[in-house]
VOPA-370861 format. One record per residue: x, y, z of N, C-alpha, C, O in turn. Coordinates in steps of 0.05 Angstrom, whole numbers, padded with zeros to 5 digits, always signed. Example, Ala and Ser with C-alpha at 12.3 -4.5 7.8 and 13.67 -1.06 7.14 Angstrom:
2
+00264-00114+00156+00246-00090+00156+00264-00066+00156+00285-00066+00169
+00257-00045+00142+00273-00021+00143+00258+00001+00157+00268+00023+00161
***
This chain:
268
-00227+00019-00104-00230-00010-00099-00205-00021-00086-00206-00038-00068
-00181-00012-00094-00157-00021-00081-00156-00012-00052-00146-00026-00034
-00165+00013-00047-00166+00022-00019-00185+00005-00003-00180-00001+00020
-00208-00002-00015-00227-00020-00001-00213-00046+00007-00217-00057+00029
-00197-00057-00012-00184-00083-00007-00164-00080+00017-00163-00098+00033
-00150-00058+00017-00131-00054+00040-00147-00052+00066-00138-00063+00087
-00169-00037+00065-00185-00034+00090-00195-00061+00100-00195-00066+00124
-00205-00077+00081-00215-00104+00089-00192-00121+00100-00195-00136+00119
-00169-00120+00086-00146-00136+00095-00137-00129+00123-00129-00147+00138
-00138-00104+00130-00129-00095+00156-00148-00106+00178-00139-00110+00201
-00173-00111+00171-00191-00123+00191-00180-00149+00202-00182-00155+00226
-00169-00165+00184-00158-00191+00192-00128-00191+00196-00117-00209+00208
-00114-00171+00185-00085-00170+00187-00072-00187+00166-00047-00189+00166
-00087-00200+00149-00076-00218+00130-00098-00224+00109-00120-00216+00111
-00090-00240+00089-00110-00248+00069-00099-00247+00041-00075-00245+00036
-00118-00249+00023-00112-00249-00006-00112-00221-00017-00125-00215-00038
-00098-00204-00004-00097-00175-00012-00083-00172-00038-00091-00156-00055
-00061-00187-00042-00046-00185-00067-00062-00190-00092-00059-00176-00111
-00079-00211-00091-00096-00217-00114-00116-00195-00119-00122-00188-00141
-00128-00185-00097-00148-00163-00100-00136-00139-00113-00148-00126-00130
-00111-00132-00105-00098-00108-00117-00091-00114-00146-00094-00097-00163
-00082-00138-00152-00074-00145-00179-00097-00146-00198-00094-00139-00222
-00120-00155-00189-00143-00159-00206-00163-00136-00206-00183-00137-00219
-00157-00115-00191-00176-00092-00188-00184-00080-00214-00207-00073-00218
-00166-00078-00233-00172-00066-00259-00192-00084-00275-00209-00074-00289
-00188-00110-00271-00206-00129-00285-00235-00126-00273-00254-00125-00288
-00237-00126-00247-00263-00122-00234-00276-00096-00242-00300-00094-00247
-00259-00075-00243-00270-00048-00250-00281-00048-00278-00302-00037-00283
-00266-00060-00297-00275-00060-00325-00302-00075-00328-00319-00066-00343
-00305-00097-00313-00329-00112-00314-00353-00097-00303-00373-00094-00316
-00350-00086-00278-00373-00074-00265-00379-00046-00274-00402-00037-00273
-00358-00031-00282-00363-00003-00291-00371-00001-00320-00383+00018-00329
-00364-00022-00336-00367-00019-00365-00383-00041-00378-00396-00037-00399
-00383-00065-00367-00393-00088-00382-00419-00100-00371-00437-00107-00386
-00420-00103-00345-00442-00119-00333-00468-00105-00332-00470-00081-00325
-00489-00119-00340-00517-00109-00337-00528-00120-00311-00529-00144-00307
-00536-00102-00293-00546-00111-00267-00563-00088-00255-00563-00066-00265
-00577-00095-00234-00592-00076-00218-00583-00078-00190-00586-00098-00176
-00570-00057-00180-00559-00057-00154-00580-00063-00132-00574-00076-00112
-00604-00052-00136-00625-00056-00116-00638-00083-00118-00654-00091-00100
-00632-00099-00139-00644-00125-00143-00623-00144-00155-00624-00150-00179
-00605-00154-00138-00582-00170-00148-00591-00196-00162-00576-00207-00178
-00616-00205-00156-00625-00230-00168-00644-00225-00193-00657-00244-00202
-00644-00201-00203-00661-00194-00226-00655-00214-00249-00631-00219-00256
-00676-00225-00261-00672-00246-00282-00657-00235-00306-00643-00251-00319
-00659-00210-00312-00646-00199-00336-00617-00193-00333-00604-00182-00352
-00605-00198-00310-00577-00191-00305-00558-00209-00321-00564-00231-00327
-00534-00198-00326-00512-00215-00334-00501-00229-00310-00503-00219-00287
-00490-00252-00314-00479-00268-00291-00449-00266-00290-00435-00272-00310
-00439-00257-00267-00410-00256-00263-00403-00278-00243-00412-00277-00219
-00389-00298-00251-00382-00321-00234-00353-00319-00225-00335-00319-00242
-00349-00318-00199-00323-00317-00188-00314-00346-00182-00320-00357-00160
-00300-00358-00200-00290-00385-00196-00269-00386-00174-00269-00405-00158
-00252-00366-00173-00231-00364-00152-00243-00352-00127-00241-00328-00123
-00254-00369-00110-00268-00359-00086-00252-00342-00068-00262-00325-00054
-00225-00347-00067-00208-00331-00049-00204-00303-00059-00193-00286-00044
-00212-00297-00084-00211-00269-00094-00235-00253-00084-00239-00231-00093
-00250-00264-00066-00275-00251-00057-00270-00223-00047-00286-00205-00050
-00247-00218-00034-00241-00192-00023-00241-00171-00045-00250-00149-00041
-00230-00178-00069-00231-00160-00092-00259-00157-00103-00267-00135-00112
-00274-00179-00103-00301-00178-00113-00319-00161-00095-00336-00146-00105
-00315-00163-00069-00331-00147-00050-00326-00117-00055-00345-00101-00054
-00301-00110-00061-00295-00082-00067-00311-00073-00091-00321-00050-00092
-00313-00090-00111-00328-00083-00136-00358-00082-00129-00371-00063-00139
-00368-00101-00114-00397-00100-00107-00404-00075-00091-00426-00065-00093
-00385-00066-00074-00390-00042-00059-00391-00017-00077-00409+00000-00074
-00372-00016-00096-00372+00007-00114-00396+00006-00133-00405+00027-00142
-00406-00017-00138-00430-00020-00155-00456-00014-00140-00477-00012-00152
-00454-00011-00114-00478-00005-00098-00494-00030-00090-00516-00027-00079
-00483-00054-00094-00497-00078-00087-00493-00085-00058-00511-00096-00045
-00470-00079-00048-00463-00083-00019-00456-00056-00008-00440-00041-00020
-00467-00048+00016-00460-00022+00028-00430-00021+00034-00418-00040+00045
-00418+00002+00028-00389+00005+00033-00382+00000+00062-00361-00011+00068
-00399+00010+00080-00393+00007+00109-00393-00022+00117-00381-00029+00138
-00406-00040+00102-00407-00068+00109-00380-00082+00104-00375-00103+00115
-00363-00069+00088-00337-00081+00083-00321-00084+00108-00303-00101+00109
-00326-00068+00129-00312-00070+00154-00316-00097+00168-00301-00104+00186
-00337-00112+00159-00343-00138+00172-00329-00161+00158-00332-00184+00166
-00313-00155+00138-00300-00176+00122-00287-00198+00139-00271-00192+00157
-00295-00223+00135-00282-00246+00148-00290-00249+00177-00279-00266+00191
-00308-00233+00187-00316-00235+00215-00339-00254+00219-00353-00261+00200
-00344-00263+00244-00366-00281+00250-00392-00267+00242-00396-00243+00247
-00410-00283+00230-00437-00273+00222-00437-00252+00200-00457-00240+00194
-00414-00248+00187-00412-00229+00165-00424-00241+00140-00422-00265+00136
-00435-00224+00122-00443-00233+00096-00420-00234+00076-00423-00240+00053
-00396-00227+00086-00372-00225+00069-00350-00244+00079-00330-00234+00091
-00353-00270+00076-00333-00289+00085-00308-00286+00068-00308-00275+00046
-00286-00297+00078-00260-00295+00064-00260-00309+00038-00245-00301+00019
-00276-00330+00035-00279-00343+00009-00308-00340+00000-00327-00344+00016
-00312-00333-00025-00339-00325-00034-00360-00348-00032-00354-00370-00039
-00383-00341-00021-00405-00360-00019-00431-00347-00027-00439-00326-00017
-00444-00360-00046-00469-00348-00058-00491-00347-00038-00509-00330-00041
-00491-00364-00018-00513-00364+00002-00511-00340+00021-00531-00334+00035
-00489-00327+00022-00485-00305+00041-00486-00277+00028-00498-00259+00040
-00475-00274+00004-00468-00247-00006-00486-00240-00030-00486-00255-00050
-00500-00217-00029-00514-00208-00053-00495-00204-00076-00474-00192-00073
-00503-00213-00100-00486-00210-00123-00465-00231-00127-00452-00231-00148
-00462-00250-00108-00444-00272-00111-00459-00296-00122-00475-00308-00109
-00453-00302-00147-00470-00322-00162-00464-00351-00154-00482-00367-00153
-00438-00357-00147-00431-00384-00140-00413-00384-00116-00401-00364-00109
-00411-00407-00103-00391-00411-00082-00367-00424-00095-00366-00448-00099
-00347-00407-00101-00324-00417-00115-00302-00424-00096-00305-00423-00072
-00279-00432-00107-00256-00438-00091-00242-00463-00099-00217-00463-00102
-00256-00485-00103-00244-00510-00113-00236-00506-00142-00253-00502-00159
-00210-00508-00147-00200-00502-00174-00213-00519-00195-00215-00544-00193
-00222-00506-00217-00233-00520-00239-00263-00523-00239-00275-00536-00257
-00276-00512-00218-00306-00515-00216-00320-00493-00232-00342-00498-00242
-00309-00469-00233-00323-00446-00243-00331-00448-00272-00354-00442-00279
-00313-00457-00289-00319-00458-00318-00341-00478-00324-00359-00472-00340
-00341-00502-00313-00364-00520-00318-00391-00508-00309-00411-00512-00323
-00391-00494-00286-00416-00481-00277-00424-00459-00297-00447-00456-00303
-00404-00444-00307-00409-00423-00326-00422-00434-00351-00440-00421-00363
-00413-00457-00360-00424-00469-00384-00453-00477-00380-00470-00472-00397
-00459-00489-00357-00486-00496-00351-00504-00472-00350-00527-00472-00359
-00493-00450-00338-00508-00425-00336-00514-00413-00364-00536-00405-00370
-00493-00413-00380-00496-00401-00407-00516-00418-00424-00532-00407-00439
-00514-00444-00421-00533-00462-00436-00562-00457-00426-00580-00455-00442
-00565-00455-00400-00592-00451-00389-00604-00424-00398-00627-00423-00405
-00588-00403-00398-00598-00377-00407-00606-00379-00437-00626-00367-00445
-00590-00393-00453-00597-00395-00481-00623-00410-00485-00639-00402-00501
-00627-00431-00470-00651-00447-00473-00676-00431-00464-00698-00435-00474
-00671-00412-00446-00693-00394-00437-00698-00371-00456-00717-00356-00452
-00682-00369-00476-00684-00346-00495-00674-00320-00484-00680-00299-00494
-00657-00322-00463-00646-00297-00451-00623-00287-00467-00608-00302-00479
-00620-00260-00467-00597-00248-00480-00575-00242-00460-00555-00229-00467
-00579-00250-00435-00558-00245-00414-00533-00260-00421-00533-00281-00433
-00511-00247-00412-00484-00259-00417-00474-00272-00391-00483-00265-00369
-00454-00289-00394-00440-00301-00371-00411-00293-00373-00398-00298-00393
-00400-00282-00351-00372-00275-00350-00360-00292-00327-00369-00289-00304
-00341-00309-00333-00329-00326-00313-00301-00317-00307-00284-00316-00325
-00296-00310-00282-00269-00301-00273-00254-00325-00262-00264-00338-00243
-00230-00330-00272-00215-00353-00262-00185-00346-00261-00178-00324-00270
-00169-00363-00250-00141-00358-00246-00124-00376-00264-00134-00396-00274
-00098-00368-00267-00081-00385-00283-00075-00412-00268-00069-00432-00281
-00078-00412-00242-00075-00437-00227-00096-00458-00235-00091-00482-00234
-00120-00448-00244-00141-00467-00252-00135-00480-00279-00148-00499-00286
-00116-00469-00293-00108-00482-00319-00093-00508-00314-00088-00522-00334
-00086-00514-00289-00074-00540-00283-00095-00562-00284-00088-00586-00286
-00121-00555-00282-00142-00575-00277-00154-00586-00303-00160-00570-00321
-00156-00612-00304-00168-00624-00328-00197-00616-00333-00205-00614-00356
-00211-00610-00311-00239-00602-00314-00242-00576-00330-00261-00572-00344
-00222-00559-00327-00222-00533-00341-00221-00538-00371-00236-00526-00387
-00204-00556-00380-00201-00561-00409-00224-00577-00420-00231-00573-00443
-00235-00595-00405-00259-00609-00414-00282-00588-00418-00296-00589-00438
-00284-00570-00399-00305-00549-00401-00299-00531-00425-00318-00524-00439
-00274-00524-00430-00267-00507-00452-00276-00520-00479-00287-00506-00496
-00272-00546-00482-00280-00559-00506-00311-00560-00508-00322-00558-00529
-00323-00564-00485-00353-00565-00485-00365-00539-00492-00386-00539-00506
-00353-00517-00483-00364-00491-00490-00363-00486-00520-00382-00475-00532
-00341-00494-00533-00339-00491-00562-00359-00510-00576-00372-00502-00595
-00362-00534-00566-00380-00553-00578-00409-00542-00579-00423-00546-00598
-00417-00529-00557-00444-00519-00555-00447-00491-00567-00469-00480-00566
-00426-00480-00578-00427-00454-00591-00436-00431-00572-00454-00416-00579
-00424-00430-00549-00433-00411-00528-00421-00383-00532-00402-00375-00519
-00432-00369-00551-00423-00342-00556-00431-00323-00534-00421-00300-00534
-00448-00331-00515-00455-00314-00493-00437-00318-00469-00443-00308-00447
-00415-00332-00472-00396-00337-00450-00369-00324-00455-00357-00327-00477
-00360-00309-00435-00333-00297-00436-00318-00305-00411-00329-00305-00389
-00293-00313-00414-00277-00321-00391-00254-00300-00388-00241-00293-00408
-00250-00292-00363-00227-00275-00356-00208-00292-00340-00215-00303-00320
-00183-00294-00349-00163-00309-00334-00142-00290-00323-00129-00276-00337
-00140-00290-00296-00120-00273-00283-00094-00289-00283-00091-00309-00269
-00075-00280-00299-00049-00293-00302-00029-00277-00285-00015-00259-00295
-00027-00284-00259-00008-00270-00242+00016-00287-00236+00034-00279-00220
+00018-00311-00248+00041-00328-00246+00047-00339-00218+00070-00347-00212
+00026-00339-00201+00031-00347-00174+00007-00363-00164-00016-00357-00169
+00012-00385-00149-00009-00400-00136+00001-00409-00109+00024-00404-00101
-00016-00424-00095-00010-00430-00067+00016-00445-00063+00031-00440-00044
+00023-00462-00082+00047-00479-00079+00072-00466-00092+00093-00479-00092
+00069-00442-00101+00093-00428-00113+00087-00416-00140+00063-00412-00147
+00108-00409-00154+00104-00398-00181+00090-00418-00199+00096-00442-00198
+00071-00408-00215+00055-00425-00231+00071-00443-00249+00065-00467-00253
+00092-00432-00261+00107-00449-00280+00124-00470-00267+00134-00488-00280
+00127-00469-00240+00141-00490-00226+00121-00511-00216+00129-00534-00210
+00096-00504-00213+00076-00523-00205+00066-00540-00229+00065-00564-00227
+00060-00526-00250+00051-00539-00275+00055-00520-00298+00041-00499-00299
+00072-00526-00316+00077-00508-00339+00052-00511-00358+00046-00532-00368
+00039-00488-00362+00015-00489-00379+00018-00473-00405+00001-00476-00423
+00039-00458-00408+00044-00444-00434+00050-00464-00456+00062-00485-00450
+00042-00459-00480+00030-00434-00491-00001-00434-00486-00016-00448-00500
-00010-00418-00467-00037-00418-00459-00056-00408-00481-00077-00421-00486
-00048-00387-00495-00066-00376-00516-00070-00397-00538-00093-00400-00548
-00049-00412-00545-00052-00432-00566-00071-00454-00557-00086-00465-00573
-00071-00461-00531-00088-00482-00522-00118-00474-00522-00135-00490-00530
-00123-00449-00515-00151-00440-00516-00160-00439-00546-00182-00446-00552
-00142-00429-00563-00149-00427-00591-00154-00455-00603-00172-00459-00619
-00138-00475-00595-00141-00502-00605-00168-00514-00595-00178-00533-00607
-00178-00503-00572-00204-00513-00562-00227-00499-00575-00250-00504-00568
-00221-00480-00594-00242-00468-00609-00252-00441-00599-00273-00431-00607
-00236-00428-00582-00244-00402-00570-00232-00379-00585-00212-00380-00599
-00246-00356-00583-00236-00330-00592-00218-00320-00569-00227-00317-00547
-00192-00316-00575-00172-00312-00555-00159-00284-00558-00152-00276-00580
-00156-00270-00535-00140-00246-00534-00123-00247-00509-00131-00259-00489
-00100-00234-00510-00082-00232-00487-00075-00203-00483-00065-00190-00502
-00079-00192-00459-00075-00164-00454-00061-00160-00427-00058-00178-00411
-00053-00135-00423-00043-00127-00396-00067-00123-00379-00083-00104-00383
-00071-00140-00359-00095-00139-00342-00095-00116-00323-00114-00112-00308
-00073-00101-00322-00072-00077-00305-00074-00051-00322-00069-00029-00312
-00082-00055-00347-00087-00032-00365-00116-00031-00373-00125-00048-00389
-00131-00013-00361-00160-00012-00365-00167-00008-00395-00186-00019-00405
-00151+00009-00408-00156+00013-00437-00154-00012-00453-00171-00017-00471
-00134-00029-00448-00132-00054-00462-00155-00073-00455-00165-00087-00473
-00164-00073-00430-00186-00090-00422-00212-00082-00437-00226-00099-00446
-00217-00055-00438-00241-00046-00451-00241-00052-00481-00261-00060-00493
-00217-00049-00493-00215-00055-00522-00220-00085-00526-00232-00093-00546
-00210-00102-00508-00214-00131-00510-00244-00137-00508-00254-00154-00523
-00258-00125-00490-00287-00129-00488-00301-00120-00513-00321-00132-00521
-00292-00098-00525-00305-00089-00550-00301-00111-00571-00320-00116-00587
-00278-00123-00572-00273-00144-00592-00290-00169-00586-00299-00182-00605
-00295-00174-00561-00313-00196-00553-00341-00191-00563-00354-00210-00574
-00350-00167-00560-00377-00160-00570-00379-00164-00600-00400-00173-00610
-00359-00156-00615-00359-00160-00644-00359-00189-00651-00373-00198-00670
-00344-00205-00636-00343-00234-00641-00370-00246-00636-00379-00263-00651
-00383-00238-00614-00410-00248-00608-00430-00242-00629-00448-00258-00635
-00427-00218-00642-00446-00211-00663-00441-00227-00689-00460-00231-00704
-00416-00235-00693-00410-00248-00719-00409-00278-00718-00410-00291-00739
-00408-00290-00694-00406-00319-00693-00417-00330-00667-00429-00316-00651
-00412-00356-00663-00423-00369-00639-00401-00385-00626-00403-00409-00623
-00379-00372-00619-00359-00385-00603-00352-00369-00578-00355-00345-00579
-00345-00382-00557-00339-00368-00532-00313-00352-00535-00296-00357-00553
-00310-00333-00517-00286-00316-00517-00271-00318-00491-00283-00321-00470
-00245-00316-00492-00228-00315-00468-00209-00291-00470-00197-00286-00491
-00206-00277-00448-00187-00255-00447-00167-00263-00426-00173-00264-00402
-00142-00267-00434-00120-00274-00417-00107-00249-00407-00098-00233-00423
-00107-00245-00381-00099-00219-00369-00074-00223-00352-00074-00234-00330
-00052-00213-00362-00027-00213-00347-00028-00191-00326-00030-00167-00332
-00026-00199-00300-00027-00179-00278-00004-00183-00259+00011-00202-00261
-00001-00164-00241+00020-00165-00221+00007-00165-00193-00009-00148-00187
+00014-00186-00178+00004-00188-00151+00012-00163-00135+00035-00154-00136
-00007-00151-00120-00001-00127-00104+00000-00101-00120+00009-00081-00110
-00010-00102-00145-00008-00078-00163-00016-00053-00149-00038-00051-00137
+00001-00032-00151-00005-00006-00140+00007-00001-00113+00008+00022-00103
+00018-00022-00100+00031-00019-00074+00058-00033-00076+00060-00057-00072
+00079-00018-00082+00106-00029-00086+00115-00047-00063+00128-00068-00068
+00108-00040-00039+00115-00057-00016+00105-00085-00019+00119-00104-00012
+00081-00088-00029+00069-00115-00032+00076-00128-00059+00076-00152-00061
+00082-00112-00079+00089-00122-00105+00115-00138-00103+00119-00158-00118
+00133-00130-00085+00159-00143-00082+00159-00165-00061+00180-00178-00057
+00136-00170-00048+00135-00190-00026+00138-00218-00038+00124-00225-00057
+00156-00234-00026+00162-00260-00038+00139-00280-00035+00131-00292-00055
+00129-00283-00011+00106-00301-00006+00080-00285-00008+00071-00273+00012
+00069-00283-00031+00048-00264-00037+00021-00277-00042+00001-00262-00046
+00019-00304-00041-00007-00316-00047-00027-00309-00024-00049-00299-00029
-00019-00314+00000-00035-00307+00024-00016-00290+00041+00002-00300+00054
-00021-00264+00042-00003-00245+00054-00010-00240+00084-00033-00236+00091
+00011-00240+00100+00008-00229+00127+00022-00202+00126+00046-00200+00120
+00008-00181+00133+00018-00154+00132+00019-00143+00161-00001-00142+00175
+00043-00135+00170+00046-00126+00197+00031-00100+00202+00025-00085+00184
+00024-00096+00227+00007-00073+00234+00018-00046+00225+00003-00029+00216
+00044-00043+00227+00056-00017+00220+00058-00013+00189+00063+00009+00180
+00053-00035+00174+00056-00033+00145+00031-00022+00130+00033-00013+00108
+00008-00023+00143-00016-00015+00129-00016+00014+00121-00025+00021+00099
-00005+00031+00139-00003+00059+00132+00015+00064+00108+00008+00080+00090
+00037+00049+00107+00055+00052+00084+00041+00043+00058+00044+00055+00037
+00026+00021+00060+00011+00011+00037-00008+00032+00026-00009+00037+00002
-00023+00045+00044-00042+00066+00035-00027+00090+00023-00036+00101+00003
-00005+00097+00035+00010+00120+00025+00021+00114-00003+00020+00131-00021
+00031+00090-00007+00042+00083-00033+00020+00081-00054+00023+00090-00077
-00003+00070-00046-00026+00068-00065-00036+00096-00073-00040+00101-00096
-00039+00113-00054-00048+00141-00059-00028+00155-00077-00036+00169-00096
-00002+00153-00071+00018+00166-00087+00018+00156-00116+00022+00171-00135
+00014+00130-00119+00013+00118-00146-00010+00129-00162-00007+00134-00186
-00033+00133-00150-00056+00144-00164-00052+00173-00172-00064+00183-00191
-00034+00187-00157-00028+00215-00164-00005+00216-00185+00003+00238-00193
+00006+00193-00192+00027+00192-00212+00055+00195-00201+00074+00198-00216
+00058+00194-00174+00084+00197-00162+00101+00172-00165+00126+00173-00167
+00088+00148-00166+00103+00123-00169+00088+00106-00189+00065+00110-00196
+00102+00086-00199+00090+00067-00218+00098+00039-00209+00090+00020-00222
***
């Protein structure tokens, strides 16, 4: 999936590559281990819903959809191009498996609550997983929604928060200090866990705990995932302006070499 992200990024020479690399383990845990879906029928009623609130993370989501067989891998080459089904910001009207058109901070969680409520009223056992960013914790709508999810006892809702400490205007703690984040979710009535979002083992254990919580009670769950922008490519991990990266033509080869070496255990 990280290689897919690099390949898509090279098509445009720039983009939200750092977020895709940082969140790849989160996407992998969801699609390889958690989500119920049918690749041949993305709109199947019995599917779990994965809502990408952070529309600019679409490049990472497309990599997951390709690995899941929902989008052909060869179609990734069209990323961000005219008439492509894979625009730079996720849009549900274009892309199979993209449930919402995200991007405006603070929209995803309210939509997720409506979705979870609707599924419950229909008697569905499907779950809702909402992927959001730490930048969205700046938004009042997020916290209103968090209280609403607890009020309605939405045990079928899980939120993943990518805490990479970076947003468009700079480091998250300089834009709006939101810590102690875990305490705030807990005070809103949620089952809270905080893990290394680049450790698949921790992610899977957290999802196991979510399943136990869903069996024993009726409160929503949140998994706070500390990640590193550019994870797996040291050249990009150290880049200062990493929210929207411009990567020079000669650097793509280095990025791939570093990523491949890391997977073989040569670098960390």
